[in-house]
C-alpha positions, -999 to +999 in steps of 0.1 A: +110-773+756+148-770+743+156-797+719+184-825+727+200-827+701+221-852+685+260-848+687+264-846+643+243-813+648+261-800+677+288-805+655+274-794+627+265-761+644+296-757+658+316-760+629+291-735+608+298-708+638+339-716+632+335-714+601+317-681+601+336-664+628+368-669+607+352-653+575+344-624+596+372-621+613+391-622+576+363-604+559+364-633+532+334-626+519+328-662+502+330-682+528+302-656+543+285-658+514+279-699+522+268-691+553+234-670+539+205-675+525+199-654+497+177-639+505+176-635+544+161-617+566+179-590+586+163-577+616+177-548+645+158-524+666+145-507+643+130-535+626+132-560+593+138-565+560+147-587+532+182-583+525+200-596+491+233-616+498+248-599+476+239-565+489+245-578+523+285-586+516+291-551+494+284-535+526+303-554+551+339-535+546+319-506+554+303-526+586+341-533+600+350-496+589+321-488+613+332-508+644+366-497+636+361-463+636+335-473+667+371-478+686+359-515+683+378-546+672+362-581+656+344-597+679+348-631+689+318-652+698+317-662+739+286-687+739+261-703+720+226-719+725+203-739+701+166-749+703+157-770+673+120-755+660+113-785+637+132-809+609+146-779+593+148-746+612+174-741+644+173-711+666+206-697+678+208-673+702+246-662+703+267-636+731+301-619+713+329-598+729+344-577+708+374-557+724+379-521+725+413-509+702+419-486+734+427-513+754+396-510+781+378-541+782+355-552+755+321-547+745+293-574+748+273-581+714+241-604+711+226-620+681+200-645+671+203-661+638+172-685+623+194-713+606+178-741+580+189-770+578+190-788+548+206-821+564+239-812+553+244-777+556+232-747+581+221-710+561+213-679+581+176-673+570+171-644+590+200-629+616+187-608+639+210-579+660+199-574+693+217-535+695+230-510+675+264-506+667+279-496+704+302-462+705+339-458+715+332-445+743+306-470+754+277-447+761 
């Protein structure tokens, strides 16, 4: 059963994803680095693997370039649900919408996060991307 969280957690969770979204949009690597554990686990349809935070941050500019090459703009968060797993971990499901640069609609994206909560800060322990990079044609 999903946990009914205290307002303090809801506020912290929203602040975390606001910071994460703004840092992603601006490609602010210092701010993004503060959002992730070192190392963290990255997973996608091809499997899961541990990722050192510095290696992840170095790869982000290339990821942004790949989105642009695919004709897709910066995604914006459209929904967020969470479940408290225990005193230290939250499972967060997110939905995002990324505009097509050609102006013909948007691309839905989804990801889940296992966040470690030390009582003050939240950090990504696991990042699960539910699909690969969409193509510019939508195929």
